[in-house]
C-alpha positions as CSV (number, residue, x, y, z in Angstrom):
1,M,27.0,-4.6,23.7
2,I,29.3,-4.0,20.4
3,A,30.0,-1.3,18.4
4,P,30.9,-1.3,14.6
5,V,33.1,1.7,14.9
6,G,34.8,0.9,11.5
7,A,32.4,0.5,9.2
8,P,32.2,2.8,6.5
9,S,28.6,3.0,5.7
10,F,25.6,2.0,7.9
11,T,24.7,-1.3,5.7
12,E,28.6,-2.5,6.3
13,G,27.9,-1.9,10.4
14,L,24.9,-3.7,10.4
15,R,26.7,-6.4,8.5
16,A,29.3,-6.3,10.7
17,A,27.0,-6.5,14.2
18,A,25.4,-9.3,12.8
19,E,28.3,-11.2,11.8
20,T,29.6,-10.7,15.4
21,F,26.5,-11.9,17.1
22,H,26.1,-14.9,14.9
23,S,29.9,-15.8,15.6
24,L,29.5,-15.3,19.7
25,K,26.1,-17.5,19.3
26,D,28.4,-20.4,17.6
27,T,31.2,-19.8,20.5
28,L,28.3,-20.0,23.0
29,K,27.3,-22.7,22.0
30,R,30.0,-24.8,21.6
31,K,31.1,-24.0,25.3
32,G,27.8,-25.3,26.3
33,Y,26.6,-21.8,27.5
34,S,22.9,-20.6,26.8
35,T,22.4,-19.1,23.5
36,S,18.5,-17.5,24.8
37,V,18.0,-13.8,23.5
38,G,16.7,-11.6,26.6
39,D,13.9,-8.6,25.5
40,E,16.9,-6.2,24.4
41,G,18.3,-8.9,21.6
42,G,21.4,-10.1,24.2
43,F,22.5,-13.0,25.3
44,A,22.8,-13.6,29.2
45,P,24.4,-17.0,29.9
46,A,25.5,-17.6,33.0
47,L,29.9,-16.7,32.7
48,K,32.6,-17.8,34.9
49,S,33.8,-13.9,35.5
50,N,33.4,-10.5,33.7
51,E,36.9,-11.6,32.6
52,E,35.3,-14.2,30.3
53,A,32.7,-11.9,29.1
54,M,35.5,-10.2,27.4
55,E,37.2,-13.1,26.6
56,L,34.4,-14.5,24.6
57,L,33.3,-11.1,23.1
58,V,36.7,-10.3,21.4
59,S,36.8,-14.2,19.9
60,A,33.6,-13.5,18.4
61,I,34.7,-10.4,16.8
62,T,37.6,-12.2,15.3
63,K,36.4,-14.9,14.4
64,A,33.8,-13.0,12.6
65,G,36.8,-11.1,10.5
66,Y,37.1,-8.1,12.4
67,K,39.6,-6.3,14.3
68,P,38.4,-6.2,18.3
69,G,38.5,-2.2,18.7
70,H,39.4,-0.9,15.0
71,D,36.3,-2.3,13.2
72,I,34.5,-3.1,16.2
73,A,34.4,-1.8,19.3
74,I,33.1,-3.4,22.9
75,N,30.7,-0.9,24.4
76,L,29.8,-1.7,28.6
77,D,26.3,-0.6,30.5
78,P,27.5,-1.9,34.0
79,A,24.4,-1.0,35.6
80,A,26.6,-0.1,38.7
81,S,23.9,1.3,40.9
82,E,23.4,-2.5,40.9
83,S,26.9,-3.7,42.1
84,S,26.3,-2.9,46.0
85,K,23.4,-2.3,47.3
86,T,24.6,-0.6,50.3
87,D,27.3,1.8,48.6
88,P,27.0,1.5,44.9
89,M,30.9,3.1,44.7
90,S,32.0,0.3,46.5
91,S,33.4,-2.2,43.7
92,I,34.1,0.3,41.2
93,S,37.4,1.0,40.3
94,L,37.8,4.5,38.7
95,T,41.0,5.0,36.3
96,T,41.8,8.1,34.0
97,P,41.8,6.2,30.0
98,S,44.9,6.5,28.3
99,T,43.2,7.4,24.9
100,P,42.8,10.9,25.0
101,P,38.7,11.5,24.8
102,A,38.9,13.1,21.0
103,K,39.9,9.5,20.0
104,W,37.1,7.8,22.1
105,S,34.5,8.3,19.5
106,R,34.8,7.1,15.5
107,S,31.0,8.2,15.0
108,G,32.5,10.4,11.9
109,R,33.3,7.1,9.8
110,T,30.2,5.6,9.8
111,G,27.7,7.4,7.8
């Protein structure tokens, strides 16, 4: 998922998200991946790795003219309970982020 955290208004945020969505679609198409959209509006191509997914998102954000992490953030919803049927925590690495929690959200900037 993406979030237009640097947008000065809802309208500009919607525009940034739509431009990034179409940039990602073009990138996926160019690489030969499926661009079918699921029920929730997202792409679900069979990528080689999680790293490739992040690289494609960063590339799409940049190609749309935005700065990743500043104008548009990448949000994850990993469905962690599905990672391992026997031990859901077995493949999850828990780390402490270097950014303090007070800086995690920019919701005040979007409208």
